[in-house]
matplotlib code that plots the C-alpha trace (Angstrom):
import matplotlib.pyplot as plt

x = [11.6, 14.3, 17.7, 21.3, 24.0, 27.3, 30.3, 28.3, 28.3, 24.5, 24.0, 20.2, 17.7, 14.4, 14.2, 11.0, 10.2, 7.4, 6.1, 7.7, 10.2, 11.2, 14.9, 14.9, 16.5, 13.9, 16.1, 19.3, 18.6, 20.9, 23.2, 20.9, 18.3, 20.6, 20.4, 23.4, 24.3, 23.0, 22.3, 19.1, 17.2, 15.3, 11.6, 10.8, 13.0, 11.2, 7.8, 8.9, 10.6, 8.3, 7.0, 10.3, 12.6, 10.6, 7.2, 5.9, 2.4, 1.5, 0.7, 2.7, -0.6, -1.4, 1.9, 2.0, 5.2, 5.7, 8.6, 10.5, 8.8, 8.0, 9.8, 7.3, 6.8, 7.8, 11.3, 11.8]
y = [-6.2, -9.0, -7.4, -8.6, -7.3, -7.7, -8.5, -9.7, -13.3, -13.0, -12.1, -11.7, -10.0, -8.1, -4.3, -2.3, -0.7, 1.8, 4.1, 5.7, 2.8, 2.5, 1.5, -0.2, -3.7, -6.1, -9.2, -10.6, -14.2, -17.0, -18.7, -21.8, -19.7, -19.3, -21.4, -23.8, -23.5, -20.1, -16.6, -16.1, -17.6, -20.9, -20.3, -23.3, -22.1, -18.7, -20.5, -22.9, -20.1, -17.1, -16.8, -17.6, -15.3, -12.8, -11.7, -13.3, -11.9, -12.4, -15.8, -16.8, -17.6, -13.8, -12.9, -11.8, -11.7, -8.8, -9.1, -5.9, -3.6, -0.3, 2.9, 5.5, 8.3, 10.9, 9.5, 9.6]
z = [-19.3, -19.7, -20.1, -20.5, -18.1, -20.0, -17.8, -14.9, -13.5, -13.6, -17.3, -17.4, -15.3, -15.2, -15.1, -14.5, -17.8, -17.0, -14.3, -11.3, -10.8, -14.5, -14.7, -11.3, -11.5, -10.2, -10.2, -11.6, -12.5, -11.4, -13.9, -13.9, -15.8, -18.8, -21.9, -22.2, -25.9, -26.9, -25.6, -23.5, -20.7, -20.5, -21.1, -18.9, -16.1, -16.1, -16.0, -13.2, -11.1, -11.8, -8.2, -6.5, -8.5, -10.5, -9.3, -6.1, -6.2, -9.8, -11.3, -14.3, -16.0, -16.0, -17.8, -21.4, -23.6, -26.0, -28.4, -29.2, -26.7, -28.6, -27.7, -26.5, -29.1, -26.4, -26.4, -30.2]

ax = plt.figure().add_subplot(projection="3d")
ax.plot(x, y, z, "-o")
ax.set_aspect("equal")
plt.show()
């Protein structure tokens, strides 16, 4: 799950969102991943750097994006 880390020099990163390792910071992205004139990360940067920075053993072609990940009913 893409998250923002306020107050850090690396503002964005990925956190494991399910399973035994849920909550583990997978990676904090470099500043070059950030958009220049708005909040967020560059979609193209993520695609181009998926295997180097984010998930080495999974092809970016096998990645799906889900906006507004639902909260599990057990947590409500």
